C-alpha positions as CSV (number, residue, x, y, z in Angstrom):
1,R,-22.8,-3.9,10.9
2,E,-22.5,-4.7,14.5
3,L,-23.5,-1.2,15.4
4,V,-26.5,-1.1,13.0
5,A,-27.7,-4.5,14.2
6,K,-27.6,-3.2,17.8
7,S,-29.6,-0.2,16.7
8,V,-32.3,-2.5,15.3
9,E,-32.3,-4.3,18.6
10,V,-32.6,-1.1,20.6
11,S,-35.4,0.2,18.3
12,Q,-37.3,-3.1,18.7
13,A,-37.0,-2.9,22.5
14,A,-38.2,0.7,22.4
15,W,-41.2,-0.2,20.2
16,N,-42.1,-3.1,22.5
17,L,-41.9,-0.7,25.5
18,Q,-44.1,1.9,23.9
19,Q,-46.7,-0.8,23.2
20,T,-46.6,-2.0,26.9
21,M,-46.9,1.6,28.0
22,Q,-49.9,2.2,25.7
23,A,-51.7,-0.8,27.1
24,Q,-51.2,0.8,30.5
25,G,-52.4,4.2,29.3
26,L,-49.0,5.7,29.6
27,A,-48.3,6.3,25.9
28,V,-50.2,7.8,23.0
29,D,-50.5,6.7,19.4
30,A,-47.9,9.2,18.3
31,D,-45.3,7.6,20.6
32,I,-46.1,4.2,19.0
33,L,-45.8,5.6,15.5
34,S,-42.5,7.3,16.3
35,A,-41.0,4.1,17.7
36,A,-42.4,2.0,14.8
37,S,-40.9,4.5,12.3
38,Q,-37.5,4.3,14.0
39,L,-37.6,0.5,14.0
40,A,-38.5,0.5,10.3
41,S,-35.7,2.9,9.5
42,S,-33.2,0.8,11.4
43,R,-34.3,-2.4,9.7
44,Q,-34.0,-0.7,6.3
45,Q,-30.5,0.5,7.1
46,L,-29.4,-3.0,8.1
47,A,-30.9,-4.6,5.0
48,S,-29.1,-2.0,2.8
49,L,-25.9,-2.6,4.6
50,D,-26.2,-6.4,4.3
51,S,-26.9,-6.0,0.6
52,G,-23.8,-3.8,0.2
53,L,-21.7,-6.3,2.1
54,E,-22.8,-9.1,0.0
55,Q,-21.9,-7.2,-3.2
56,M,-18.5,-6.4,-1.7
57,R,-18.0,-10.1,-0.9
58,R,-18.9,-11.1,-4.5
59,N,-16.5,-8.4,-5.8
60,I,-13.6,-9.7,-3.6
61,Y,-14.3,-13.3,-4.7
62,Q,-14.2,-12.3,-8.4
63,L,-11.1,-10.1,-8.1
64,T,-9.2,-12.9,-6.3
65,G,-10.3,-15.6,-8.8
66,Y,-12.9,-17.4,-6.7
67,D,-16.4,-18.4,-7.8
68,V,-18.9,-16.1,-6.1
69,N,-20.6,-19.2,-4.6
70,A,-17.4,-20.8,-3.4
71,A,-17.6,-22.1,0.2
72,G,-15.0,-22.0,2.9
73,V,-13.3,-18.8,1.7
74,E,-12.1,-16.6,4.5
75,I,-11.8,-12.9,4.1
76,G,-9.3,-11.6,6.6
77,Q,-9.3,-8.3,8.5
78,V,-7.8,-5.2,6.9
79,P,-4.5,-4.4,8.7
80,H,-4.5,-1.6,11.1
81,A,-2.9,1.7,10.2
82,D,0.6,2.3,11.6
83,P,0.5,5.9,12.9
84,A,4.2,5.6,14.1
85,A,5.3,5.3,10.4
86,I,4.1,8.9,9.7
87,A,7.1,10.3,11.6
88,S,9.5,8.7,9.1
89,I,7.9,10.3,6.0
90,D,10.3,12.7,4.1
91,V,7.9,14.7,2.1
92,A,10.5,16.7,0.2
93,A,12.3,13.6,-1.0
94,D,9.0,11.8,-1.7
95,K,7.9,14.8,-4.0
96,D,11.0,14.2,-6.1
97,K,10.5,10.5,-6.2
98,A,6.9,10.9,-7.2
99,A,7.8,13.3,-10.0
100,M,10.4,10.8,-11.3
101,N,8.2,7.7,-11.0
102,N,4.8,9.1,-12.1
103,Y,3.6,7.0,-15.1
104,D,1.9,9.9,-16.8
105,L,5.0,12.0,-16.6
106,I,7.1,9.3,-17.9
107,N,4.9,9.0,-21.0
108,L,4.9,12.8,-21.3
109,R,8.7,13.0,-21.2
110,G,8.8,10.4,-24.0
111,T,6.4,12.3,-26.2
112,A,8.0,14.6,-28.8
113,G,5.8,17.5,-28.1
114,G,5.2,16.7,-24.5
115,G,1.6,15.8,-25.3
116,S,0.6,19.5,-25.8
117,M,0.4,19.7,-29.6
118,N,-1.5,18.1,-32.4
119,M,0.1,16.6,-35.5
120,V,-0.1,19.7,-37.6
121,E,1.6,21.8,-34.9
122,K,4.3,19.2,-34.6
123,Q,5.0,19.4,-38.3
124,T,5.0,23.2,-38.7
125,M,6.6,24.5,-35.5
126,K,10.4,24.6,-35.1
127,S,12.0,21.9,-33.1
128,T,13.4,24.4,-30.6
129,T,9.9,25.8,-29.9
130,M,8.6,22.2,-29.5
131,T,11.4,21.5,-27.1
132,R,10.6,24.6,-25.0
133,N,6.9,23.7,-24.9
134,K,7.7,20.2,-23.9
135,I,10.0,21.3,-21.1
136,R,7.4,23.8,-19.8
137,N,4.7,21.2,-20.0
138,V,6.8,18.6,-18.2
139,E,7.8,21.1,-15.5
140,Y,4.3,22.2,-15.0
141,N,3.1,18.6,-14.5
142,E,6.0,17.8,-12.3
143,E,4.9,20.7,-10.0
144,Q,1.4,19.4,-10.1
145,V,2.6,16.0,-9.0
146,R,4.7,17.5,-6.2
147,S,1.7,19.7,-5.1
148,N,-0.5,16.6,-5.0
149,V,2.0,14.7,-2.9
150,Q,1.9,17.5,-0.4
151,G,-1.9,17.4,-0.4
152,L,-1.8,13.7,0.2
153,Y,0.5,14.2,3.1
154,D,-1.7,16.9,4.5
155,T,-4.6,14.4,4.3
156,I,-2.5,11.9,6.3
157,L,-2.1,14.5,9.1
158,Q,-5.8,15.3,9.0
159,K,-6.7,11.7,9.3
160,K,-4.2,11.1,12.0
161,A,-5.8,13.9,14.1
162,E,-9.2,12.3,13.5
163,Y,-7.8,8.9,14.4
164,D,-6.3,10.2,17.7
165,S,-9.6,11.8,18.6
166,A,-11.6,8.7,17.8
167,N,-9.2,6.5,19.7
168,T,-9.5,8.7,22.8
169,A,-13.3,8.6,22.5
170,W,-13.3,4.8,22.2
171,Q,-11.0,4.4,25.2
172,S,-13.4,6.5,27.2
173,A,-16.3,4.5,25.9
174,Q,-14.6,1.3,27.0
175,I,-14.4,2.6,30.6
176,T,-18.0,3.6,30.6
177,W,-19.0,0.3,29.1
178,N,-17.1,-1.7,31.7
179,A,-18.9,0.3,34.4
180,A,-22.3,-0.3,32.6
181,Q,-21.7,-4.1,32.8
182,I,-21.0,-3.8,36.6
183,Q,-24.2,-1.7,37.0
184,R,-26.1,-4.3,35.0
185,Q,-24.9,-7.2,37.3
186,G,-26.1,-5.1,40.2
187,G,-29.5,-4.6,38.7
188,L,-29.1,-0.8,38.5
189,V,-30.1,-0.4,34.9
190,S,-33.0,-1.7,32.8
191,D,-32.7,-3.9,29.8
192,I,-33.3,-1.0,27.4
193,Q,-30.9,1.3,29.3
194,F,-28.2,-1.4,29.1
195,M,-28.7,-1.8,25.3
196,Q,-28.5,2.0,24.9
197,M,-25.2,1.9,26.8
198,E,-23.9,-0.8,24.5
199,L,-25.1,1.1,21.5
200,A,-23.1,4.1,22.7
201,Y,-20.0,1.9,23.1
202,L,-20.4,0.4,19.6
203,Q,-20.8,3.9,18.1
204,A,-17.4,4.8,19.6
205,K,-15.9,1.6,18.5
206,S,-17.2,2.1,15.0
207,G,-15.9,5.6,15.0
208,Y,-12.4,4.4,15.9
209,E,-12.5,1.6,13.3
210,C,-13.6,4.0,10.5
211,A,-10.9,6.5,11.5
212,D,-8.4,3.7,11.5
213,L,-9.4,2.7,8.0
214,A,-9.4,6.3,6.8
215,L,-5.9,6.8,8.1
216,Q,-4.8,3.5,6.5
217,Q,-6.3,4.6,3.1
218,A,-4.6,8.0,3.3
219,M,-1.2,6.4,4.0
220,R,-1.7,3.9,1.1
221,D,-2.7,6.7,-1.3
222,Y,0.4,8.6,-0.4
223,Q,2.6,5.5,-0.9
224,W,1.1,4.7,-4.3
225,A,1.6,8.4,-5.4
226,V,5.3,8.2,-4.5
227,K,5.6,4.9,-6.5
228,G,4.1,6.7,-9.6
229,V,0.4,6.2,-9.6
230,T,-1.6,9.3,-10.2
231,I,-3.8,9.7,-7.1
232,T,-5.5,13.1,-6.6
233,T,-6.4,14.5,-3.2
234,A,-10.1,14.6,-2.2
235,S,-11.7,18.0,-2.8
């Protein structure tokens, strides 16, 4: 939201500047319309974001037992991802754990026909055939679970690479932003140039925070899969 709010501020300043330039004969109507369109788009994006945040707040309140209009409730920050924990992941062992813990597989193992036959088939087929079918069905689904755990781990590695890249970009943006503030104090940049520099910094910051959340989510998905929850990898 911080990024989008700054985008509105920059768009507003650009629109004001175009109006001033038009009054001086330095801008045409097309420039004014373009700036106005950008300002309207930014405002709409901010309004949509605020609406989504409000709905998210209401959902969190309801899920945690609060009245949606309750006052004084603080929603804390999502914990940062722990990239260092990735090195301790034992994928091979976790595949076996997931296959043993998976709730769907537990139910399947406890079903006489492995969940693959209807009542008529269960009554007419020999028990040995039923057993073989059940074993094959369970084995197939175990392999599916193992394959999915591998996919979830691969997603962690992908998100880790994106996290590293976003972190590097943000560190670079911090250096540039610190220099921009020094330039601003020395009167070397205009108001709108300074806001644009701040916008670039916030874009890098937002990119890092989004990458951090994505890595956190990927690691949580993997952990829940190992504990037995069926979580499929994104296509």
